[in-house]
PAZAPA-4460 file (N, C-alpha, C; in steps of 0.05 Angstrom, whole numbers, plus 32768, in hexadecimal, padded with zeros to 4 digits):
% residues 250
    n_x    n_y    n_z   ca_x   ca_y   ca_z    c_x    c_y    c_z   seq   type   mol
   7FAB   8195   80AC   7FA9   817F   80A8   7FA5   816A   80C3     1      M     A
   7F8D   815E   80BD   7F84   8149   80D5   7F92   812B   80C6     2      D     A
   7FA9   8126   80D1   7FB6   810F   80CE   7FA8   80F1   80D8     3      Y     A
   7F97   80FC   80EE   7F8D   80E3   80FD   7F71   80DA   80EA     4      Q     A
   7F67   80EA   80D9   7F4E   80DF   80CB   7F54   80CF   80B1     5      T     A
   7F4B   80B4   80B0   7F4D   809D   809D   7F64   8098   8091     6      N     A
   7F76   8098   80A7   7F95   808A   80A4   7F91   806C   80B3     7      W     A
   7FA1   805C   809A   7FAC   803D   80AA   7FC8   803F   80A9     8      I     A
   7FD2   8034   80BC   7FEE   8037   80C1   7FFA   801A   80C6     9      I     A
   8007   800A   80B2   8013   7FF2   80BA   802C   7FF1   80CB    10      A     A
   8024   7FE7   80DD   8035   7FE3   80EC   8034   7FC5   8104    11      A     A
   804A   7FC3   8112   804D   7FA8   8124   805B   7FB0   813C    12      A     A
   8052   7FA3   814F   8060   7F9F   8169   8056   7FBD   8177    13      G     A
   8069   7FC7   8188   806A   7FE1   8195   805E   7FF9   8185    14      T     A
   8066   7FF2   8169   8065   8009   814E   8046   8007   8150    15      D     A
   8039   7FF8   814C   8019   7FF1   814C   800E   7FFE   8166    16      A     A
   801C   7FFA   817B   8008   8005   8196   800F   8021   8196    17      L     A
   8025   8033   818E   802B   8048   818C   8013   8056   817A    18      Q     A
   8017   804B   8161   7FFC   8052   8149   7FE2   8052   8156    19      A     A
   7FDF   803F   8167   7FC0   8036   8172   7FBF   804C   8184    20      R     A
   7FD4   8054   8196   7FCE   8064   81AC   7FC6   8082   81A3    21      D     A
   7FD6   8089   8182   7FCF   809F   8182   7FB9   80AB   8172    22      A     A
   7FA6   8095   8173   7F8E   8092   8164   7F90   808E   8146    23      G     A
   7FA1   8079   813B   7FA0   8073   8127   7F93   8050   811E    24      F     A
   7F89   804A   8108   7F85   802A   8104   7FA1   801F   80F9    25      T     A
   7FA0   800D   80FE   7FB7   7FF9   80FA   7FB3   7FE9   80E5    26      C     A
   7FC8   7FE3   80D6   7FC3   7FCB   80C1   7FD8   7FB8   80CC    27      L     A
   7FD0   7F96   80DB   7FE6   7F87   80E2   7FE9   7F74   80CD    28      H     A
   8000   7F75   80C4   8008   7F62   80B3   8015   7F4B   80BC    29      L     A
   8000   7F39   80CB   8009   7F22   80DE   7FFF   7F0A   80D5    30      C     A
   7FF6   7F08   80B9   7FEC   7EEE   80AD   7FF4   7EEC   8091    31      S     A
   7FF5   7ED2   808A   7FFB   7ED0   806B   7FEA   7EBA   805D    32      R     A
   7FEE   7EB8   8048   7FE9   7EA7   8032   8003   7E93   8034    33      L     A
   8002   7E7F   803F   8019   7E6B   803E   8026   7E5E   8024    34      S     A
   8037   7E59   8020   8042   7E4A   800A   8037   7E2B   8001    35      E     A
   8029   7E28   8019   8015   7E10   801B   7FF9   7E18   800F    36      D     A
   7FF2   7E2F   800E   7FDF   7E3C   8008   7FC6   7E40   801B    37      G     A
   7FCE   7E3B   8033   7FB7   7E45   8048   7FBC   7E5E   8059    38      V     A
   7FA9   7E62   806C   7FAF   7E75   807C   7FBF   7E7A   808F    39      F     A
   7FCF   7E84   8098   7FE2   7E81   80AB   7FE6   7E9A   80C2    40      S     A
   7FDF   7E97   80D4   7FE8   7EAD   80E8   8003   7EAF   80EC    41      L     A
   8010   7EC4   80F0   8032   7EC2   80F4   8033   7ECD   8110    42      L     A
   801F   7EE4   811D   8024   7EEF   8138   8008   7EF6   813C    43      S     A
   8002   7F03   8156   7FED   7F0F   8163   7FF0   7F24   816A    44      H     A
   7FE6   7F37   8160   7FEB   7F57   8169   7FE0   7F5A   8187    45      P     A
   7FEF   7F65   818F   7FE6   7F6D   81AE   7FC5   7F7A   81B4    46      A     A
   7FC0   7F89   81A1   7FA6   7F97   819E   7F9F   7F98   817C    47      S     A
   7F87   7F95   8178   7F7F   7F98   815C   7F5D   7F9E   8155    48      S     A
   7F56   7FA8   816D   7F36   7FB0   8171   7F33   7FC3   8156    49      R     A
   7F26   7FBF   813E   7F21   7FD6   812B   7F3A   7FD9   8119    50      G     A
   7F4E   7FC8   811E   7F61   7FC8   8109   7F5C   7FB8   80EC    51      D     A
   7F77   7FB9   80DD   7F71   7FA2   80C8   7F85   7F8D   80CD    52      F     A
   7F7B   7F78   80C5   7F88   7F61   80C4   7F96   7F5F   80AA    53      L     A
   7FB1   7F5D   80A5   7FBD   7F5F   8089   7FC5   7F3E   8085    54      G     A
   7FC1   7F39   8069   7FC9   7F1C   8065   7FE1   7F20   804E    55      I     A
   7FF6   7F15   8052   800B   7F1A   803F   8010   7F00   802E    56      A     A
   8018   7F07   8016   8016   7EF2   7FFE   8035   7EE5   7FFF    57      D     A
   8037   7EC5   8009   804C   7EBE   800B   8054   7EA7   7FF3    58      S     A
   803F   7EB0   7FD9   8047   7E9D   7FC6   803B   7E86   7FC0    59      G     A
   8022   7E7A   7FD7   801C   7E6A   7FCD   7FFE   7E69   7FC1    60      G     A
   7FF1   7E55   7FB5   7FD4   7E57   7FAB   7FC1   7E3F   7FC0    61      V     A
   7FAA   7E4D   7FC6   7F9B   7E3A   7FD8   7F88   7E24   7FCA    62      P     A
   7F88   7E11   7FD4   7F72   7DFE   7FC7   7F54   7DFE   7FC9    63      K     A
   7F51   7E0B   7FE7   7F39   7E10   7FEE   7F32   7E29   7FF6    64      K     A
   7F2E   7E3F   7FE3   7F27   7E55   7FE5   7F19   7E61   7FFD    65      C     A
   7EFD   7E54   7FF9   7EEC   7E55   8010   7EEE   7E53   8027    66      Q     A
   7F02   7E3C   8031   7F0C   7E39   804E   7F23   7E4A   8052    67      S     A
   7F2F   7E56   803C   7F45   7E69   8046   7F3D   7E86   804C    68      F     A
   7F22   7E8C   8040   7F17   7EA2   8046   7F05   7EA6   805E    69      A     A
   7EFE   7E88   8066   7EEB   7E86   8084   7F02   7E8B   8097    70      F     A
   7F17   7E82   8092   7F2E   7E84   80AC   7F38   7E96   80AD    71      D     A
   7F3E   7EA7   8095   7F45   7EC6   8099   7F36   7EDB   80A4    72      A     A
   7F18   7ED5   80A1   7F05   7EE8   80AC   7F00   7EE0   80C8    73      V     A
   7EFF   7EC9   80CF   7EFB   7EBB   80E5   7F12   7EC8   80F9    74      S     A
   7F2D   7EC6   80EB   7F48   7ECC   8103   7F43   7EF0   8100    75      A     A
   7F39   7EFD   80ED   7F39   7F1F   80F5   7F1F   7F1F   8106    76      A     A
   7F09   7F11   810A   7EF1   7F15   8116   7EF9   7F13   8138    77      Q     A
   7F0A   7EFF   813A   7F15   7EF2   815A   7F24   7F0B   8164    78      S     A
   7F37   7F19   8153   7F46   7F2B   815F   7F33   7F4C   815B    79      R     A
   7F20   7F46   8154   7F0B   7F61   8153   7F1A   7F72   813F    80      R     A
   7F1E   7F6B   8125   7F28   7F79   8111   7F0E   7F87   8102    81      C     A
   7F0F   7F9C   80FD   7EFC   7FA8   80E4   7EFD   7F9C   80CE    82      S     A
   7F14   7F93   80C5   7F17   7F89   80A4   7F34   7F7C   80A3    83      G     A
   7F2D   7F70   808A   7F47   7F67   8084   7F5A   7F71   8069    84      I     A
   7F6B   7F72   8064   7F7F   7F75   8050   7F88   7F64   8045    85      M     A
   7F8A   7F5C   8027   7F92   7F48   8016   7FA8   7F54   8009    86      A     A
   7FBB   7F4E   8010   7FD5   7F60   8003   7FDB   7F47   7FEE    87      D     A
   7FCB   7F4B   7FD8   7FD1   7F35   7FC0   7FCE   7F42   7FA8    88      F     A
   7FDD   7F3F   7F91   7FE1   7F4B   7F78   7FE1   7F35   7F64    89      E     A
   7FE9   7F19   7F67   7FEA   7F05   7F54   7FCB   7EFE   7F50    90      R     A
   7FD2   7EFD   7F2A   7FB6   7EF1   7F22   7FAE   7ED7   7F2F    91      P     A
   7FC0   7EC4   7F35   7FB9   7EAE   7F3C   7FA9   7EAD   7F57    92      L     A
   7FA4   7EC7   7F67   7F8F   7EC7   7F79   7F7A   7ED7   7F7B    93      L     A
   7F71   7ED3   7F69   7F59   7EE2   7F56   7F44   7ED4   7F68    94      Q     A
   7F41   7EB8   7F69   7F26   7EA8   7F75   7F2E   7EAD   7F8F    95      E     A
   7F45   7EAE   7F9D   7F44   7EB4   7FB8   7F3C   7ECF   7FC0    96      L     A
   7F3F   7EE1   7FB1   7F3A   7EFD   7FB6   7F19   7EFB   7FB9    97      S     A
   7F10   7EF6   7FA8   7EF4   7EF0   7FA8   7EE6   7EDE   7FBE    98      T     A
   7EF3   7ECB   7FBF   7EE8   7EBC   7FDC   7EEB   7ED0   7FF1    99      A     A
   7EFE   7EDC   7FF8   7F07   7EE9   8011   7EF2   7F06   800E   100      L     A
   7EF2   7F14   7FF6   7EDA   7F29   7FF5   7EC1   7F21   7FFC   101      D     A
   7EBA   7F09   7FF4   7E9A   7F00   7FFA   7E97   7EFD   8016   102      A     A
   7EAB   7EEB   8023   7EA9   7EE6   8042   7EA7   7EFD   8051   103      E     A
   7EC1   7F13   804E   7EB9   7F2B   805F   7EA6   7F3D   8059   104      A     A
   7E9C   7F3C   803B   7E7D   7F48   8038   7E68   7F38   804D   105      H     A
   7E67   7F1F   804A   7E51   7F0F   8057   7E51   7F17   8076   106      R     A
   7E6D   7F1A   8083   7E6B   7F1D   809E   7E68   7F40   80A5   107      T     A
   7E6B   7F4A   8090   7E6A   7F68   8099   7E84   7F7A   80A2   108      G     A
   7E9D   7F66   8094   7EB6   7F6B   809B   7EBF   7F7E   8081   109      M     A
   7ED0   7F91   8087   7ED8   7FA0   806D   7EF4   7F94   8062   110      E     A
   7EF6   7F96   804A   7F13   7F91   803D   7F1E   7FA0   802C   111      M     A
   7F39   7F9F   802D   7F4A   7FB0   801D   7F5B   7F9A   8005   112      L     A
   7F5B   7FA9   7FEF   7F6A   7F94   7FDE   7F77   7FA5   7FC8   113      I     A
   7F93   7F9D   7FBF   7FA1   7FB1   7FAB   7F92   7FAE   7F91   114      P     A
   7F96   7FC9   7F83   7F88   7FCE   7F6B   7F8D   7FAF   7F56   115      L     A
   7FA1   7FA6   7F50   7FA1   7F92   7F3A   7F8C   7F7F   7F3E   116      P     A
   7F82   7F77   7F58   7F6A   7F64   7F5A   7F50   7F6D   7F65   117      L     A
   7F4B   7F84   7F5A   7F33   7F96   7F65   7F1C   7F8D   7F59   118      A     A
   7F1D   7F84   7F44   7F0B   7F78   7F32   7EFA   7F61   7F41   119      E     A
   7F0C   7F52   7F4C   7F07   7F31   7F56   7EFA   7F39   7F73   120      Y     A
   7EF8   7F51   7F80   7EF2   7F57   7F9C   7EDC   7F71   7F9D   121      A     A
   7EC7   7F72   7F8B   7EB2   7F82   7F8A   7EAD   7F93   7FA2   122      P     A
   7EAF   7F88   7FB8   7EA2   7F94   7FD0   7EB9   7FA4   7FE1   123      H     A
   7ED0   7F9B   7FD6   7EEA   7FA5   7FE5   7EEF   7FC3   7FE4   124      A     A
   7F00   7FD3   7FF3   7F0A   7FE9   7FF5   7F26   7FE5   7FE0   125      C     A
   7F2C   7FF3   7FCE   7F48   7FEB   7FB8   7F59   7FFD   7FBB   126      V     A
   7F70   7FF4   7FC5   7F87   7FFD   7FC9   7F9E   800A   7FAE   127      I     A
   7FA1   8021   7FAA   7FB0   8028   7F97   7FCA   8038   7FA5   128      A     A
   7FDE   802F   7F96   7FF5   803B   7F9C   7FFB   805A   7F95   129      D     A
   8008   8069   7FA0   800B   8085   7F9D   8026   808A   7F8C   130      T     A
   8037   8073   7F88   8052   8077   7F79   8045   8076   7F5B   131      A     A
   804F   8088   7F4A   8046   8089   7F30   8060   8097   7F1C   132      V     A
   8064   8085   7F04   807E   808C   7EFE   807A   809F   7EE4   133      S     A
   8060   80A1   7EDF   8056   80A8   7EC5   803C   80BA   7EC4   134      G     A
   8030   80CB   7EB4   801B   80D9   7EB6   8019   80E7   7ECA   135      G     A
   8003   80EB   7EDB   8006   80FC   7EF2   7FF3   80ED   7F0C   136      S     A
   7FF9   80F4   7F1F   7FEF   80E7   7F38   7FD3   80EF   7F3D   137      L     A
   7FCD   8108   7F36   7FAF   8115   7F3A   7F9D   8102   7F25   138      E     A
   7FA9   8102   7F0C   7F94   80FD   7EF4   7F94   80DF   7F03   139      D     A
   7FA8   80CA   7F07   7FA0   80B3   7F11   7F8A   80AC   7F22   140      R     A
   7F8B   80BA   7F3D   7F7F   80BA   7F4B   7F60   80C3   7F48   141      F     A
   7F61   80D0   7F35   7F44   80E2   7F2E   7F35   80CE   7F23   142      S     A
   7F47   80BF   7F11   7F3A   80A8   7F01   7F30   8092   7F13   143      E     A
   7F45   808D   7F2A   7F36   8072   7F38   7F23   807C   7F48   144      L     A
   7F20   8094   7F50   7F05   80A1   7F5F   7EEF   809C   7F52   145      L     A
   7EF0   80A0   7F38   7EDB   809F   7F29   7ECE   8088   7F23   146      E     A
   7EE6   8070   7F20   7EE2   805A   7F1F   7ED6   804B   7F38   147      R     A
   7EE0   804D   7F4D   7ED4   8041   7F68   7ECB   804D   7F80   148      F     A
   7ECA   8071   7F7E   7EC0   807C   7F8E   7ECE   807C   7FA2   149      G     A
   7ECB   8097   7FB9   7EE1   8098   7FCD   7EDB   808A   7FDE   150      P     A
   7EC3   807A   7FE9   7EC8   8068   7FFD   7ED0   804C   7FF9   151      S     A
   7ED4   8049   7FDF   7EDF   802C   7FD6   7F00   8030   7FCC   152      K     A
   7F12   8047   7FD2   7F2D   804B   7FC8   7F37   8056   7FE2   153      L     A
   7F55   804A   7FE6   7F65   804C   7FF8   7F83   8057   7FEA   154      A     A
   7F8C   8068   7FF1   7FA9   8071   7FE1   7FC1   8061   7FF4   155      A     A
   7FD1   8053   7FE9   7FE1   804F   7FF8   8003   8060   7FF3   156      Q     A
   800A   806A   8008   801E   807A   7FFE   803B   806D   8003   157      L     A
   8043   8066   7FED   805C   8056   7FEB   8078   806D   7FE6   158      V     A
   8085   8065   7FF6   80A1   807A   7FF7   80B6   806A   7FE7   159      S     A
   80B2   806D   7FCA   80BE   805E   7FB6   80D9   806B   7FAC   160      S     A
   80EC   805F   7FA2   8103   8068   7F9A   810C   8055   7F83   161      C     A
   8111   805B   7F65   8114   804C   7F50   8127   805B   7F3F   162      S     A
   813C   8047   7F36   814A   8054   7F1A   813F   804A   7EFD   163      D     A
   813C   805E   7EEB   812B   805A   7ED1   813E   805A   7EC5   164      F     A
   814D   8049   7EB0   815D   804E   7E9C   8147   805A   7E89   165      P     A
   8155   8070   7E74   8140   8075   7E5F   8152   806F   7E42   166      L     A
   813A   8064   7E34   8119   805E   7E40   811D   8048   7E4B   167      P     A
   8102   8045   7E5B   8104   802F   7E68   80D9   8026   7E65   168      C     A
   80DB   800D   7E60   80BE   8000   7E5E   80B5   7FF2   7E79   169      S     A
   80C6   7FF4   7E8C   80C1   7FED   7EAB   80BA   800A   7EB3   170      N     A
   8098   800A   7EBE   808C   801D   7ECA   809A   801D   7EE9   171      P     A
   80A6   8009   7EF6   80AC   800E   7F0E   80CA   800B   7F16   172      D     A
   80DA   800E   7EF8   80F7   8014   7EFA   8105   7FFF   7F0B   173      G     A
   8119   800B   7F0E   8132   7FF6   7F28   8133   8000   7F3F   174      V     A
   8121   7FF5   7F51   8122   7FFE   7F6F   813D   8001   7F7D   175      P     A
   8141   8015   7F85   815D   8017   7F98   8156   801D   7FB3   176      L     A
   8168   8012   7FBF   816A   8014   7FDF   816F   802C   7FE3   177      T     A
   8169   8034   8001   8173   8055   800A   818E   8056   8005   178      Q     A
   81A0   803D   800A   81BE   8040   8009   81C8   8046   7FEE   179      E     A
   81BE   8033   7FDA   81C3   803A   7FC0   81BF   8056   7FB3   180      E     A
   819E   805E   7FBE   8196   807B   7FB6   81AB   8095   7FC0   181      F     A
   81B1   808C   7FD4   81C7   80A3   7FE3   81E1   80A5   7FD1   182      H     A
   81E9   808E   7FD0   8201   8088   7FC7   81FF   8094   7FAA   183      S     A
   81EF   808F   7F96   81EC   8092   7F7E   81EB   80B3   7F79   184      L     A
   81D8   80C2   7F8D   81CF   80E0   7F8B   81EF   80EE   7F96   185      L     A
   81FC   80E1   7FAD   8218   80ED   7FB2   822C   80EB   7F9A   186      N     A
   822F   80D4   7F8B   8245   80D0   7F76   8239   80DC   7F60   187      R     A
   8221   80E5   7F5A   8220   80F0   7F3A   8218   810E   7F43   188      T     A
   8218   811C   7F61   8213   8130   7F60   81F9   813F   7F53   189      G     A
   81E8   8134   7F4D   81CF   813E   7F3B   81BF   8148   7F49   190      S     A
   81AF   8161   7F42   819D   8176   7F4E   817C   8166   7F51   191      T     A
   8179   816B   7F66   815B   815F   7F63   8146   8171   7F62   192      V     A
   8134   8165   7F53   811B   8175   7F4C   8102   816D   7F58   193      F     A
   80E7   817D   7F56   80D1   8170   7F5F   80C0   816E   7F48   194      F     A
   80AC   8155   7F40   809F   8153   7F31   8080   815A   7F3A   195      S     A
   8075   816C   7F2C   8055   8175   7F38   8047   815D   7F34   196      R     A
   8049   8156   7F14   8039   813C   7F08   803B   8125   7F19   197      E     A
   8053   811A   7F1F   8054   8101   7F2E   805A   8104   7F4B   198      L     A
   805A   811E   7F56   8055   8128   7F76   8071   8114   7F83   199      C     A
   8088   8110   7F72   80A4   8104   7F7B   80BC   8118   7F75   200      A     A
   80CF   8111   7F7E   80E9   8118   7F73   80F7   810E   7F68   201      K     A
   810A   8119   7F58   8115   810E   7F43   8131   8115   7F40   202      Y     A
   8143   8107   7F33   815D   8113   7F29   8166   8102   7F09   203      F     A
   8175   8110   7F03   8184   80FB   7EEA   81A3   80FC   7EE9   204      T     A
   81A8   80EA   7EDF   81C5   80E6   7EDF   81CB   80D2   7EC0   205      Y     A
   81E0   80CB   7EB9   81EF   80C1   7EA1   8203   80B3   7EAC   206      S     A
   81FE   808E   7EA1   820E   8080   7EA8   8219   8074   7E85   207      S     A
   8230   8077   7E81   823C   8073   7E67   822B   8084   7E51   208      G     A
   8221   8073   7E3F   820C   8081   7E2D   81F4   807C   7E37   209      D     A
   81E8   807A   7E4D   81D3   8073   7E56   81C6   8088   7E68   210      Q     A
   81AE   8092   7E62   81A5   80AD   7E78   8192   809E   7E8C   211      A     A
   8191   80A5   7EA1   8182   809B   7EB5   816E   80B3   7EC6   212      H     A
   815C   80AA   7ECF   8144   80B8   7EDF   8144   80AB   7EFA   213      F     A
   8146   80BB   7F0D   8141   80A6   7F24   8128   80BA   7F34   214      V     A
   810D   80AD   7F39   80FF   80B9   7F46   80FC   80AD   7F62   215      L     A
   80F5   80C0   7F78   80F5   80B9   7F91   80E2   80CE   7FA3   216      F     A
   80DA   80BA   7FBC   80C8   80C8   7FC9   80DA   80CF   7FE6   217      D     A
   80CA   80E8   7FF5   80D6   80E7   8014   80C0   80F7   801C   218      D     A
   80C7   80FC   803C   80AD   8109   8048   809C   811B   803D   219      A     A
   80AE   812C   8031   809F   8145   8022   8090   813C   8008   220      D     A
   8094   8129   7FF7   8089   811E   7FE4   806D   8116   7FEF   221      T     A
   8070   80FF   8001   805E   80F8   800C   8044   8107   8019   222      L     A
   804E   811F   8024   8038   812D   8031   802E   813D   8018   223      R     A
   8042   8143   8006   8032   8152   7FE9   801A   813C   7FE1   224      A     A
   8027   8127   7FDB   8013   8113   7FD4   7FF1   8112   7FE8   225      K     A
   7FF5   8111   8005   7FDE   8114   800F   7FD2   8129   8010   226      V     A
   7FDF   8143   800A   7FCF   815C   8000   7FBE   8156   7FEA   227      R     A
   7FCE   814B   7FD1   7FBC   8149   7FB8   7FA5   8136   7FC0   228      I     A
   7FAC   811E   7FCC   7F95   810D   7FCF   7F7C   8115   7FD9   229      L     A
   7F81   8122   7FF2   7F6F   812C   8005   7F5C   813F   7FEF   230      S     A
   7F6C   8152   7FE5   7F59   8165   7FD0   7F48   8156   7FB9   231      Q     A
   7F50   8143   7FB7   7F40   812C   7FA4   7F2C   8123   7FB2   232      L     A
   7F2E   811D   7FC5   7F1C   8110   7FD3   7F1A   80ED   7FDB   233      G     A
   7F33   80F1   7FD8   7F3B   80D0   7FE7   7F3D   80D3   8006   234      V     A
   7F2A   80C5   8010   7F22   80BF   8027   7F32   80A8   803E   235      Q     A
   7F3F   8099   8031   7F50   808A   8045   7F6E   8089   8037   236      R     A
   7F83   808C   804A   7F9C   808D   8045   7FA7   8075   8054   237      L     A
   7FBC   8062   804A   7FCF   8052   8057   7FED   8059   8054   238      M     A
   7FFD   8052   8063   8018   8057   8068   8024   8042   807B   239      V     A
   803F   803C   8074   804D   802C   8089   8059   803C   809E   240      V     A
   805B   802E   80BE   8063   8042   80D3   807C   804C   80D2   241      Y     A
   8097   804A   80BF   80A9   805D   80BD   80A0   8074   80AD   242      P     A
   808F   806E   8099   8089   8087   8084   8079   809B   809A   243      D     A
   8066   8091   80A7   8054   80A1   80BA   8068   80AD   80CA   244      A     A
   807B   80A2   80D2   8093   80B3   80E9   809C   80CB   80D8   245      Q     A
   80A6   80C5   80C4   80B6   80D5   80B4   80A2   80EE   80A9   246      E     A
   808A   80E6   80A2   8074   80FE   809B   806C   810F   80B7   247      M     A
   8073   8107   80C9   8065   8117   80E3   804E   810F   80ED   248      G     A
   8046   80F6   80E0   8029   80F3   80E6   8028   80EB   8103   249      I     A
   8042   80DA   810F   8041   80CB   8128   8055   80DC   813A   250      L     A
***
């Protein structure tokens, strides 16, 4: 597998330089939607030509979406980025997503946006997580490919780890830190299995009268997801620097 094709690696500082030196496109999460609702640069990447400028969500709501969009795209252009990534999922940011999409499209710059706000950014490439707790990873991305097409869909490899008390109405479960996960696995002595449908590992345990299902990823499951996504025709994959290292990409 050619790991250098269509990968975007979220990295900062020396990690970003190493990723770029290896031939990868980087996502620099060095700007944000501030608490006051304005575009704010947090740092200046050493080199960002051809990369993506990431905009984190700090909880604000902009009063002037057009002004925010102009500032964000101008900042990306001045750093010779090829696009912007709006890391937004809140419904309150629908208008801002539309403004960013329009400004990026007007200037010929690419835009990436998470799936929850996709309908408000019709020109953008949509980002969908690979962590699924029900159904099938293959079915999910087959449907997304039909909806958006291969050129407008990016798969974000997420190394998730969650505890699901059964029955569970929350599709995300209860997130576990690595320390909590290892402590739980060691304490319960549970056997780990692999789910082909979810393309993730899991184990079960009981606490009192409550049954639990723990679903998690590691380097093996992430590599398995890459194989499935590549076979389906997903052309763009995103991953954070530590997971890229674990997978052996870097």
